[in-house]
C-alpha positions, 0 to 999 in steps of 0.5 A: 512535543510529547508528554512524559509518561506519568502513569504506570500503564503501558501500551505495547504495539505488537507486530504479529504474523502476516500469514506464517505463524512461525514469523512471530517473535519471542518478544511478541509472545512474551509480551502477549503472555504478560499483559493484562489485556489484548486489544485486537482489530479482529478478535477472531484472528487474534484468538486463533493466534493465541490458541496456537501458542497456548496463550490465555488472555482477555481479548477486546475489540478495537477497530475503525467502527468502535474506536471512538467508544473503545479508545477512551475506555482503553485509555482509562485502563492504561491510566489506571496502570494496566498493561495492554497489547495492541494487535492488528489483523496481521502485521504491524498495528498503526499502518493504515489502521485505527491503531494509529489513533490510539497511539496518538491518544496515549502519547498525548495523555502521558501513557507509555508506548512500547513497540514490539517490532514484527512482520510487515507486508509493506517491508517484505514486499519492498525488499522482494520486489527488486525495485529501488529500496534506497527510498520509498513512499508508502501511499496507503490503500489505492483509492477506489473512485476513478476520479480520486485514483487519477488525482492521487496518481497525477499528484505522485507522478513526479515522485522518484522513489519507489511507490507502495500501495495496498490493493484489493484483489478484485480491483488489481486489474483496474488499478494496473490499467489506471497506473499505465494510463496516467504514468505510462509504462514503468517497472512494477511488482505485485506481491501476493499472499506474502509468507503464505502457501501461495506466496507470489511475486509478479515482476515486470512492466505494468503491461506485463504484470497486467497481462498475467493477472488478466489471464487468471483469478486474483485472490489474497492480500495484495501489495502493489509496488511501482518504480518512481519516475526516473531521470532517464525517462523522457518528458513529453515536452522533450520528445521530438514532435515529428517522432510523435506525429509519425508514430501516431499517424502510423497507428491510426492509418493502420486501423487503430482508433485514436484512443487506442493509438494514444494508449500505445504511445503512452507505453512507448514513450513512458509519459502520462496519457494527459501529456501525450493527448495535449501534445498529439491532439491539441498540436494536431488541431493547431497544425490543421488550423 
């Protein structure tokens, strides 16, 4: 249960451009011009934005590594009646950034919070991906460690909605490889540099998209979208054993290693590598025994 606003102060959550400065809204500009202070995730980026539109306002930093100090100070100003705008590096504050903590603190202590909608890489990428938009799951930043990645993907493996991740450009190829190994072949989209000069939407199967980015350097802001598990995709247990064994044996007989044969079958049958391993290798040993 939220506390009714009791102070004269107000926190404005202001969406700012994710690349193209022309995407800023009139309401966002008016808000930035009238507040007492602007709290920014990256003051350098925010000052560039303000200079471009001729706005002169005090700017203070508020980011992950100083939020425990800056948060209480901002709350104190708000309780004293100040009006403060919160902006992120780009896009909507509060999405996978420390702004969410400040918003929660304001709500808890009765400070009014007003959202000024604006650009969002998440929504722009989803709409432009060509994937299902009837329902989607934002899964945040793609986990870094291999074990963490696999745990997250295995937990989301049965999700039927479109899944959306943020990813670093230098880890994109690795992320796509793991996605294919754990989930099998699915449709996906890599949205890169949205609204900027080199904006790019790369769509296709995971293998198709991976092959494209293996052939060139990956730069810029990345949003990675993958279709959810579809009812029409067969689960490993529903695939006839003779079809699995025949396909696997043919690949191995043709000179392919067992490991590579499993990868190939993951793509062919659209199931997880773990499921196919259990079905092919474990059953194969049982049959030999």
